C-alpha positions in Angstrom: 0.3 0.1 0.1 1.4 3.9 -0.4 0.2 6.6 1.2 1.6 10.7 1.3 2.2 12.1 4.6 2.9 15.9 5.4 3.4 17.6 8.2 6.7 18.8 9.2 9.8 19.0 7.4 10.0 16.3 4.9 13.8 15.4 6.2 12.2 14.8 9.7 9.8 12.7 7.9 11.8 10.7 5.9 13.8 9.9 8.6 11.1 8.9 10.8 9.6 6.5 8.6 12.9 4.8 7.7 13.1 3.4 11.0 9.5 1.8 10.8 9.7 -2.1 10.1 6.8 -2.9 7.8 8.1 -0.1 5.5 9.8 -0.8 2.0 10.7 2.7 1.0 10.1 6.2 1.6 10.0 8.9 -0.9 10.7 12.3 -0.2 9.7 15.2 -1.8 6.8 17.7 -2.6 3.3 16.7 -2.6 0.0 18.8 -3.9 -3.7 17.8 -3.6 -6.6 19.4 -6.1 -7.5 22.7 -5.7 -7.8 24.6 -3.2 -4.8 22.1 -1.6 -3.1 22.2 -5.1 0.2 24.5 -3.4 3.4 22.0 -2.9 4.0 20.9 0.3 6.7 19.0 1.6 6.0 15.4 2.6 6.7 11.7 1.9 5.2 8.6 -0.1 5.4 5.3 1.9 5.2 2.1 0.6 4.1 -0.4 3.4 2.6 -3.7 4.3 -0.1 -3.1 6.1 -0.4 -6.6 7.2 3.0 -6.0 9.2 2.6 -2.5 9.9 -1.5 -1.4 10.4 -2.4 1.6 8.5 -3.9 2.9 12.2 -0.1 2.9 13.7 1.2 4.1 10.5 -1.4 7.4 11.0 -0.5 7.2 14.9 2.8 7.6 14.5 2.8 10.8 11.5 0.6 12.5 14.1 2.9 12.0 17.3 5.8 13.2 15.3 5.0 16.5 13.7 2.9 19.6 15.1 -0.5 17.8 14.2 -2.7 20.0 16.3 -0.8 23.4 15.3 -1.7 25.9 12.8 1.3 27.4 13.0 2.5 29.7 10.3 4.2 27.3 8.2 1.5 25.3 7.5 1.5 26.1 3.9 5.4 24.8 3.2 4.6 21.8 5.7 0.5 21.0 5.4 -0.7 18.6 8.2 -1.7 16.0 6.0 -2.4 12.4 5.0 -2.6 12.0 1.2 -4.7 9.2 -0.3 -4.9 7.8 -3.8 -8.7 6.4 -3.6 -12.0 7.8 -1.7 -12.2 4.2 0.1 -8.7 5.0 1.7 -9.6 8.4 2.1 -13.0 7.0 3.9 -10.8 4.5 6.1 -8.1 7.7 7.2 -10.7 9.8 8.2 -12.0 7.3 10.7 -8.9 6.4 12.0 -8.4 10.1 12.5 -11.6 10.3 14.4 -10.8 7.6 16.5 -7.4 8.7 17.1 -8.3 12.3 18.1 -9.3 11.1 22.0 -5.8 10.8 22.5 -4.7 14.7 21.7 -5.4 17.4 24.3 -6.6 19.6 20.8 -8.4 19.2 17.4 -6.2 17.6 15.0 -5.6 19.6 12.0 -4.2 16.9 9.8 -6.4 16.7 6.4 -7.5 13.6 4.5 -6.4 14.7 0.7 -6.3 13.4 -2.6 -2.7 12.6 -3.7 -2.7 14.5 -7.2 1.1 14.7 -7.5 4.9 14.3 -6.2 7.8 15.1 -7.2 10.9 14.0 -5.5 13.5 16.2 -3.6 16.5 17.1 -5.1 19.3 13.5 -4.8 21.5 15.6 -2.5 18.7 16.2 0.3 17.1 12.8 0.3 18.3 10.3 2.9 19.2 13.3 4.7 19.6 12.1 8.1 21.3 8.6 6.9 23.7 10.7 5.4 25.0 12.9 8.4 23.1 12.1 11.6 25.6 14.3 13.7 24.2 17.5 11.7 23.0 20.3 14.0 19.7 20.1 12.3 19.6 16.3 12.8 20.5 16.5 16.4 18.1 19.6 16.7 15.2 18.4 15.4 15.1 14.8 14.4 17.0 13.2 17.3 13.8 14.0 19.3 11.4 12.7 17.1 13.5 9.0 17.0 13.9 9.0 20.8 9.7 9.1 21.1 10.0 6.4 18.2 11.8 4.4 20.7 9.7 5.2 24.1 6.3 5.0 22.4 6.4 2.6 19.2 9.8 0.4 19.9 7.6 -2.6 19.1 7.5 -1.5 15.6 11.3 -0.1 14.9 13.6 -1.9 12.2 16.5 -3.2 14.4 18.9 -0.7 14.9 17.3 1.8 13.3 17.4 4.4 16.0 20.5 3.9 17.5 22.5 7.2 15.9 19.9 9.0 18.0 21.0 7.5 21.8 
């Protein structure tokens, strides 16, 4: 199954989902939906096995690893969204978001949108964390997300995936 996830910086989002077992591919780049959400926004495309990694778990990880309850000023560039290819998946994702809402203190701002187009990042920015986990950006922004994964989602991590964040 394939789904798009947007919320924060795609370097961060890419690193988070590369650490999760059951995900076979993470493509970092820019996604747009149909109007009025047709401006390009940073996101990743995730290919995963829903038997190994249930969609509910994937979505909860997404919500917990970005500001999914904030309408901050960077929402144009960092749209909080789950991008789907078909209406049936959109309905399922909407149900999952409603069920997960009870675990958040504020309303989720994450939208369910049609994935209209994806454009990959420049090669030099792909696998950003894997190429340099010691960089200040990685230490400041990505390591805390990986620490959260270890604490709250340890059962779904790839073996050895987040040791750099120790």
